C-alpha positions, 0 to 999 in steps of 0.5 A: 398648341391648343387652349387645353395647354394654356388653360390647364388649371392647378389646385389654386385655380390658376391657369398654366398660361402662355407665359409658362408655356413660353418659358418651358419651351425656352428651357428645352430649346436645345433638346430634340423635338421629342425631348422638348415635347416631353419636357413641356408636358412634364412641366404642365403635369407637375405644375397642375399637381394632379388637377384633372384636365378639363379640356383636350390638349394638343401640342406640336413641336417643330424644330428647324435645322 
């Protein structure tokens, strides 16, 4: 992930942060990589409540079998 993921803000001025990213990843750990990616991005979008991103965001999901 890039800092555009963890530094994403919400209307209250809070950052998404590493802890929320870890929690979102754990919630979707049983899902396919594609679903996991969409779940995490959806969590960030919902949490930010429409606050525009101030930076670009990169997120790579890798699932090992």
